[in-house]
VEXVEXKE-734886 format. One line per field, with one value per residue: residue number from 0; residue in three letters; y, x, z of N, C-alpha, C, CB in turn. Coordinates in nm, 4 decimals, padded with zeros to 6 digits, always signed. Each point is the difference from the previous one (the first is absolute). Glycine has a CB too. Layout:
<sites>
seq: NUM:...
type: Ala:...
ny: Y:...
nx: X:...
nz: Z:...
cay: Y:...
cax: X:...
caz: Z:...
cy: Y:...
cx: X:...
cz: Z:...
cby: Y:...
cbx: X:...
cbz: Z:...
</sites>
This chain:
<sites>
seq: 0:1:2:3:4:5:6:7:8:9:10:11:12:13:14:15:16:17:18:19:20:21:22:23:24:25:26:27:28:29:30:31:32:33:34:35:36:37:38:39:40:41:42:43:44:45:46:47:48:49:50:51:52:53:54:55:56:57:58:59:60:61:62:63:64:65:66:67:68:69:70:71:72:73:74:75:76:77:78:79:80:81:82:83:84:85:86:87:88
type: Met:Thr:Leu:Ile:Leu:Val:Leu:Leu:Val:Gly:Gly:Ile:Ile:Gly:Trp:Leu:Ala:Ser:Ile:Leu:Met:Arg:Thr:Asp:Ala:Gln:Gln:Gly:Ile:Phe:Leu:Asn:Ile:Val:Val:Gly:Val:Ile:Gly:Ala:Leu:Ile:Ala:Gly:Val:Ile:Ile:Thr:Pro:Leu:Ile:Gly:Gly:Ala:Pro:Ile:Thr:Ser:Gly:Ser:Phe:Asp:Ile:Met:Ser:Leu:Phe:Ala:Ser:Phe:Leu:Gly:Ala:Val:Ile:Leu:Leu:Ala:Ile:Val:Asn:Leu:Phe:Arg:Arg:Gly:Ser:Ile:Arg
ny: +01.0827:-00.1857:-00.2236:+00.2107:+00.0947:-00.2936:-00.0532:+00.2642:-00.0398:-00.3108:+00.0775:+00.2025:-00.2016:-00.2291:+00.1913:+00.0835:-00.2983:-00.0849:+00.2422:-00.0983:-00.2976:+00.0622:-00.0886:+00.2261:-00.2788:-00.1567:+00.2057:-00.0169:+00.2513:-00.2636:+00.0486:+00.3181:-00.0751:-00.2083:+00.2033:+00.2170:-00.1838:-00.1367:+00.2868:+00.0884:-00.2590:+00.0641:+00.2906:-00.1035:-00.1732:+00.1848:+00.3008:+00.1060:-00.0829:+00.1456:+00.2799:+00.0394:-00.0624:-00.1022:-00.2791:+00.1705:-00.1775:+00.2950:+00.1163:+00.0812:+00.1161:+00.0973:-00.0281:-00.2271:-00.1768:+00.0041:-00.1055:-00.2514:-00.1003:+00.0060:-00.1901:-00.2136:-00.0289:-00.0517:-00.2395:-00.1488:-00.0014:-00.1168:-00.2567:-00.0579:+00.0061:-00.2136:-00.2172:+00.0567:-00.0031:-00.1608:+00.3415:+00.1699:-00.0006
nx: +00.0410:-00.0852:-00.1188:-00.1949:-00.1117:-00.0699:-00.1799:-00.1671:-00.0844:-00.0785:-00.2230:-00.1330:-00.0121:-00.1428:-00.2325:-00.0774:-00.0168:-00.2066:-00.2049:-00.0035:-00.0735:-00.2601:+00.3180:-00.0955:-00.1128:+00.2838:+00.2166:+00.0846:+00.1154:+00.1111:-00.1725:+00.0615:+00.3052:-00.0554:-00.1571:+00.2304:+00.2284:-00.1521:-00.0964:+00.3042:+00.0688:-00.2300:+00.1134:+00.2913:-00.1120:-00.2158:+00.0195:+00.2875:+00.0167:-00.2903:+00.0803:+00.3323:+00.1292:+00.2378:-00.1700:-00.1135:+00.2766:+00.1591:-00.1165:-00.2680:-00.1911:-00.0941:-00.2956:+00.1578:+00.0486:-00.2992:-00.1129:+00.1914:-00.0935:-00.3062:+00.0492:+00.1495:-00.2510:-00.2028:+00.1756:-00.0031:-00.3125:-00.0424:+00.1704:-00.1596:-00.2800:+00.0902:+00.0508:-00.2539:-00.2371:+00.0795:+00.0734:+00.2585:-00.1834
nz: +00.0233:-00.2469:+00.2005:+00.1307:-00.2817:-00.0950:+00.2590:-00.0304:-00.2921:+00.0371:+00.2098:-00.1961:-00.2424:+00.1657:+00.0919:-00.2918:-00.1052:+00.2320:-00.0744:-00.2984:+00.0744:+00.2281:+00.1627:+00.2615:+00.1147:-00.0874:+00.1617:+00.3045:-00.0684:-00.1483:-00.2561:-00.0078:-00.0323:-00.2296:-00.1796:+00.0130:-00.0966:-00.2439:-00.1084:-00.0179:-00.1755:-00.2068:-00.0364:-00.0745:-00.2458:-00.1353:+00.0388:-00.0540:-00.3083:-00.0368:+00.1284:-00.0591:+00.2649:+00.1208:+00.0415:+00.2391:-00.0386:-00.0557:+00.3095:-00.2063:+00.2757:-00.3474:+00.0407:-00.1543:+00.2593:+00.0957:-00.2774:-00.0087:+00.2892:-00.0803:-00.2465:+00.1808:+00.1909:-00.2419:-00.1136:+00.2789:+00.0207:-00.2985:+00.0704:+00.2659:-00.1451:-00.2180:+00.2260:+00.1882:-00.2009:-00.2758:+00.0048:-00.0537:+00.2565
cay: +00.0880:-00.0183:-00.1226:+00.0316:+00.0767:-00.0895:-00.0822:+00.0848:+00.0384:-00.1241:-00.0358:+00.0909:-00.0319:-00.1293:+00.0210:+00.0673:-00.0942:-00.1014:+00.0641:+00.0080:-00.1346:-00.0585:-00.1106:+00.0569:-00.0751:-00.1282:+00.0237:+00.0807:+00.1002:-00.0675:-00.0271:+00.1277:+00.0387:-00.0929:+00.0346:+00.1277:-00.0121:-00.0822:+00.0843:+00.0943:-00.0743:-00.0222:+00.1293:+00.0312:-00.0846:+00.0034:+00.1244:+00.1173:+00.0209:+00.0434:+00.1372:+00.0834:+00.0250:-00.0939:-00.0774:+00.0410:-00.0800:+00.0651:+00.1151:+00.1135:+00.0101:+00.1019:-00.0405:-00.1034:-00.1240:-00.0455:-00.0475:-00.1257:-00.1012:-00.0284:-00.0846:-00.1321:-00.0683:-00.0362:-00.1123:-00.1169:-00.0438:-00.0529:-00.1346:-00.0862:-00.0217:-00.0843:-00.1386:-00.0407:+00.0074:-00.0209:+00.1294:+00.1021:+00.0648
cax: -00.1141:-00.0834:-00.0756:-00.1126:-00.0957:-00.0620:-00.0952:-00.1106:-00.0779:-00.0551:-00.1154:-00.1112:-00.0437:-00.0676:-00.1279:-00.0896:-00.0338:-00.0908:-00.1313:-00.0545:-00.0325:-00.0905:+00.0623:+00.0564:-00.0443:+00.0699:+00.1433:+00.0455:+00.1007:+00.1154:-00.0289:-00.0059:+00.1385:+00.0500:-00.0645:+00.0541:+00.1397:+00.0022:-00.0597:+00.1027:+00.0940:-00.0683:-00.0032:+00.1346:+00.0358:-00.0962:-00.0732:+00.0870:+00.0590:-00.1014:-00.0443:+00.1152:+00.0210:+00.0822:-00.0815:+00.0060:+00.1023:+00.1300:+00.0030:-00.0675:-00.1342:-00.0803:-00.1379:+00.0006:+00.0462:-00.1041:-00.1110:+00.0425:+00.0004:-00.1399:-00.0478:+00.0618:-00.0682:-00.1334:+00.0199:+00.0302:-00.1226:-00.0893:+00.0478:-00.0301:-00.1448:-00.0360:+00.0276:-00.0728:-00.1455:-00.0430:-00.0334:+00.0971:-00.0483
caz: +00.0109:-00.1178:+00.0192:+00.0883:-00.0798:-00.0974:+00.0735:+00.0439:-00.1179:-00.0530:+00.0819:-00.0329:-00.1359:+00.0078:+00.0677:-00.0946:-00.1073:+00.0537:+00.0115:-00.1358:-00.0489:+00.1003:+00.0725:+00.1211:+00.1174:+00.0017:+00.0161:+00.1116:-00.0361:-00.0605:-00.1406:-00.0711:-00.0290:-00.1020:-00.1270:-00.0454:-00.0440:-00.1219:-00.1036:-00.0441:-00.0844:-00.1280:-00.0688:-00.0463:-00.1139:-00.1104:-00.0234:-00.0064:-00.1332:-00.0960:+00.0248:+00.0335:+00.1414:+00.0753:+00.0932:+00.1395:+00.0669:-00.0150:+00.0898:-00.0613:+00.0555:-00.0668:-00.0278:-00.1036:+00.0616:+00.0919:-00.0818:-00.0625:+00.1052:+00.0284:-00.1097:+00.0165:+00.1101:-00.0485:-00.0925:+00.0825:+00.0655:-00.1022:-00.0335:+00.1152:+00.0021:-00.1139:+00.0354:+00.1201:-00.0133:-00.1371:-00.0596:+00.0371:+00.1227
cy: -00.0170:-00.1258:+00.0240:+00.0793:-00.0870:-00.0885:+00.0802:+00.0380:-00.1236:-00.0469:+00.0860:-00.0307:-00.1339:+00.0099:+00.0660:-00.0932:-00.1066:+00.0571:+00.0060:-00.1364:-00.0780:-00.1245:+00.0458:-00.0797:-00.1325:+00.0149:+00.0793:+00.0973:-00.0647:-00.0290:+00.1272:+00.0470:-00.0885:+00.0335:+00.1301:-00.0109:-00.0857:+00.0756:+00.1029:-00.0691:-00.0290:+00.1289:+00.0360:-00.0781:+00.0236:+00.1406:+00.1203:+00.0163:+00.0496:+00.1470:+00.0943:+00.0225:-00.1071:-00.0791:+00.0461:-00.0772:+00.0585:+00.1243:+00.1235:+00.0032:+00.1153:-00.0583:-00.1137:-00.1351:-00.0577:-00.0559:-00.1335:-00.1124:-00.0399:-00.0897:-00.1408:-00.0802:-00.0432:-00.1181:-00.1280:-00.0532:-00.0559:-00.1416:-00.0973:-00.0294:-00.0914:-00.1476:-00.0475:-00.0073:-00.0299:+00.1280:+00.1029:+00.0717:-00.1014
cx: -00.0948:-00.0854:-00.1226:-00.1061:-00.0716:-00.1030:-00.1214:-00.0901:-00.0618:-00.1214:-00.1210:-00.0547:-00.0737:-00.1364:-00.1013:-00.0425:-00.0962:-00.1393:-00.0665:-00.0459:-00.0892:+00.0571:+00.0548:-00.0382:+00.0752:+00.1480:+00.0264:+00.1058:+00.1209:-00.0246:-00.0155:+00.1400:+00.0568:-00.0588:+00.0569:+00.1409:+00.0092:-00.0643:+00.0979:+00.1038:-00.0609:-00.0023:+00.1371:+00.0400:-00.0908:-00.0502:+00.0928:+00.0701:-00.1006:-00.0365:+00.1147:+00.0100:+00.0872:-00.0896:+00.0200:+00.1083:+00.1399:+00.0118:-00.0661:-00.1454:-00.0766:-00.1369:-00.0050:+00.0427:-00.1051:-00.1194:+00.0346:+00.0014:-00.1416:-00.0594:+00.0584:-00.0670:-00.1404:+00.0090:+00.0285:-00.1259:-00.1004:+00.0406:-00.0314:-00.1494:-00.0453:+00.0229:-00.0813:-00.1503:-00.0505:-00.0450:+00.1001:-00.0403:-00.0653
cz: -00.1184:+00.0134:+00.0880:-00.0758:-00.1024:+00.0695:+00.0441:-00.1170:-00.0641:+00.0781:-00.0311:-00.1391:-00.0021:+00.0652:-00.0938:-00.1140:+00.0510:+00.0238:-00.1368:-00.0505:+00.0971:+00.0661:+00.1340:+00.1245:+00.0133:+00.0312:+00.1264:-00.0484:-00.0679:-00.1478:-00.0814:-00.0379:-00.1107:-00.1367:-00.0552:-00.0543:-00.1261:-00.1157:-00.0532:-00.0874:-00.1372:-00.0815:-00.0553:-00.1233:-00.1201:-00.0310:-00.0207:-00.1349:-00.1042:+00.0167:+00.0334:+00.1497:+00.0628:+00.0948:+00.1445:+00.0753:-00.0172:+00.0875:-00.0560:+00.0477:-00.0632:-00.0346:-00.1024:+00.0578:+00.0942:-00.0774:-00.0659:+00.1034:+00.0381:-00.1086:+00.0081:+00.1104:-00.0415:-00.0961:+00.0780:+00.0677:-00.1005:-00.0395:+00.1128:+00.0065:-00.1126:+00.0331:+00.1202:-00.0211:-00.1393:-00.0686:+00.0509:+00.1269:+00.0821
cby: +00.1608:+00.1183:-00.1317:+00.0000:+00.2015:+00.0020:-00.1428:+00.0880:+00.1989:-00.0607:-00.0743:+00.1787:+00.1303:-00.1082:+00.0201:+00.2177:+00.0404:-00.1146:+00.1362:+00.1943:-00.0002:+00.0903:-00.1077:+00.2229:+00.1066:-00.0847:-00.0056:-00.1857:+00.1422:-00.1017:-00.2103:+00.0594:+00.0786:-00.1793:-00.1179:+00.1095:+00.0250:-00.2103:-00.0331:+00.1344:-00.1027:-00.1805:+00.0739:+00.0521:-00.1698:-00.2297:-00.0931:-00.0242:-00.1785:-00.2320:-00.0925:+00.1113:+00.1149:+00.1533:-00.1945:+00.0568:-00.2004:-00.0872:-00.0913:-00.0110:-00.0977:+00.1108:+00.2336:+00.1753:+00.0814:+00.1713:+00.2379:+00.1279:+00.0908:+00.2203:+00.2040:+00.0947:+00.1344:+00.2386:+00.1578:+00.0880:+00.1714:+00.2329:+00.0989:+00.0956:+00.2242:+00.1878:+00.0307:+00.1021:+00.1643:-00.2278:-00.0602:+00.0280:+00.2165
cbx: +00.1408:+00.1721:+00.2114:+00.1542:+00.1421:+00.2099:+00.1884:+00.1436:+00.1503:+00.2267:+00.1553:+00.1006:+00.1944:+00.2214:+00.1210:+00.1106:+00.2237:+00.1949:+00.0794:+00.1501:+00.2174:-00.1897:+00.0567:-00.0067:-00.2257:-00.1649:+00.0308:-00.0512:-00.0758:+00.0555:-00.1095:-00.2102:+00.0312:+00.0251:-00.2095:-00.1431:+00.0783:-00.0087:-00.2206:-00.0359:+00.1022:-00.1420:-00.1858:+00.0582:+00.0853:-00.0672:-00.1861:+00.0330:+00.1628:-00.0877:-00.2149:-00.0183:-00.2198:+00.2021:+00.0131:-00.2443:-00.1427:+00.0115:+00.2059:+00.1530:+00.0829:+00.2085:-00.0763:+00.0509:+00.2355:+00.0742:-00.0710:+00.1386:+00.2164:-00.0207:-00.0231:+00.2155:+00.1334:-00.0766:+00.0876:+00.2317:+00.0380:-00.0410:+00.1831:+00.1966:-00.0279:+00.0586:+00.2282:+00.1801:+00.0035:-00.0657:-00.2474:+00.0573:-00.0304
cbz: +00.1287:-00.1395:-00.0265:+00.1994:+00.0319:-00.1406:+00.0765:+00.1852:-00.0383:-00.0777:+00.1776:+00.1469:-00.0944:+00.0107:+00.2199:+00.0566:-00.1077:+00.1063:+00.1970:-00.0447:-00.1220:-00.1301:-00.2172:-00.1095:-00.0209:-00.1638:-00.2482:+00.1618:+00.1925:+00.2226:+00.0695:+00.1238:+00.2382:+00.1748:+00.0732:+00.1663:+00.2383:+00.1388:+00.1070:+00.2080:+00.2056:+00.1044:+00.1502:+00.2322:+00.1603:+00.0628:+00.1371:+00.2439:+00.0556:-00.0027:+00.0787:-00.2217:+00.0093:-00.0164:-00.1567:-00.0083:-00.0357:-00.2330:+00.0907:-00.2032:+00.2146:-00.0932:+00.0517:-00.1733:-00.0186:+00.1693:-00.0410:-00.1679:+00.0848:+00.1202:-00.1427:-00.0802:+00.1652:+00.0268:-00.1766:+00.0376:+00.1777:-00.0833:-00.1410:+00.1252:+00.1034:-00.1580:-00.0916:+00.1333:+00.1794:+00.0653:-00.0167:-00.2389:-00.1100
</sites>
């Protein structure tokens, strides 16, 4: 059940991050889920130890975990945009 919640929340987080980074028209629902889940993994490794809290991949769905996952997804999209377009946005 936790895996389904992580995929669902990851899809929503990936979708919101793609709207913020203006890549929503280039991605479908599958890539939004991938961006959200990988962003959550990035957040669990890099962001969560800095700000405290538990990563969303451990089943913790509080505001701090969701925000950290969102930041991880935005960082992932910024890195992808940097390599694809030569600019962050």
